[in-house]
C-alpha positions in Angstrom: -239.1 -45.6 -0.7 -236.8 -43.9 1.9 -239.7 -41.7 3.0 -241.6 -44.8 4.1 -238.7 -46.9 5.4 -237.3 -44.6 8.0 -240.6 -43.8 9.8 -241.6 -47.5 9.6 -238.3 -48.5 11.3 -238.8 -45.7 13.9 -242.3 -46.9 14.7 -241.0 -50.5 15.2 -238.2 -49.3 17.5 -240.6 -47.0 19.3 -242.9 -50.0 20.0 -240.0 -52.0 21.3 -238.9 -49.2 23.6 -242.5 -48.8 24.8 -242.7 -52.5 25.7 -239.3 -52.4 27.4 -240.3 -49.3 29.4 -243.7 -50.6 30.3 -242.2 -53.8 31.6 -239.6 -52.0 33.6 -242.2 -49.7 35.1 -245.0 -52.2 36.0 -243.8 -55.8 35.6 -240.2 -56.1 36.7 -240.2 -59.9 36.8 -241.2 -60.0 33.1 -238.7 -57.3 32.3 -235.9 -59.4 33.8 -237.1 -62.4 31.8 -237.3 -60.3 28.6 -233.8 -58.9 29.3 -232.3 -62.3 29.9 -233.9 -63.7 26.8 -232.9 -61.0 24.3 -229.9 -59.0 25.6 -227.3 -61.2 27.3 -227.5 -64.8 28.5 -224.2 -64.8 30.5 -224.3 -66.0 34.1 -222.4 -62.8 35.1 -225.3 -60.7 34.0 -227.8 -62.8 36.0 -226.0 -61.9 39.2 -225.5 -58.2 38.6 -226.2 -55.8 41.4 -228.8 -53.8 39.5 -231.1 -56.8 39.4 -231.6 -56.7 43.1 -232.6 -53.1 43.1 -235.0 -53.3 40.2 -238.1 -52.8 42.4 -236.9 -49.3 43.5 -238.9 -46.3 42.5 -236.1 -44.9 40.3 -236.4 -47.8 37.9 -240.1 -47.4 37.7 -239.6 -43.7 36.8 -237.1 -44.6 34.1 -239.6 -47.1 32.7 -242.4 -44.6 32.6 -240.1 -42.1 30.8 -239.2 -44.8 28.3 -242.8 -45.6 27.7 -243.8 -41.9 27.3 -240.9 -41.4 24.9 -242.0 -44.4 22.9 -245.5 -43.0 22.6 -244.1 -39.8 21.2 -241.9 -41.6 18.7 -244.7 -43.9 17.5 -247.3 -41.1 17.1 -244.9 -38.7 15.4 -243.7 -41.3 12.9 -247.1 -42.8 12.3 -248.4 -39.4 11.4 -245.5 -39.0 8.9 -246.4 -42.4 7.4 -250.1 -41.6 7.1 -249.3 -38.2 5.6 -247.0 -39.8 3.0 -249.5 -42.5 2.1 -252.3 -39.9 1.3 
């Protein structure tokens, strides 16, 4: 059971990281909406200084790196799952 549970959880977390990274890289407005909905709803967070700089290329690069890391995590753990299910 443990051989299936850990890769399954890793695939789920990898998909979440991929969504987060893709939104940060290509759809910053949806990223902010997603972040506000699921992370912290305080009014202090809505006026943070990083929110004004989100359209800078550095944030896009970080988002692309998150998305690539997520693809690696999902593929690696999906291969482990399929190998175990054979």
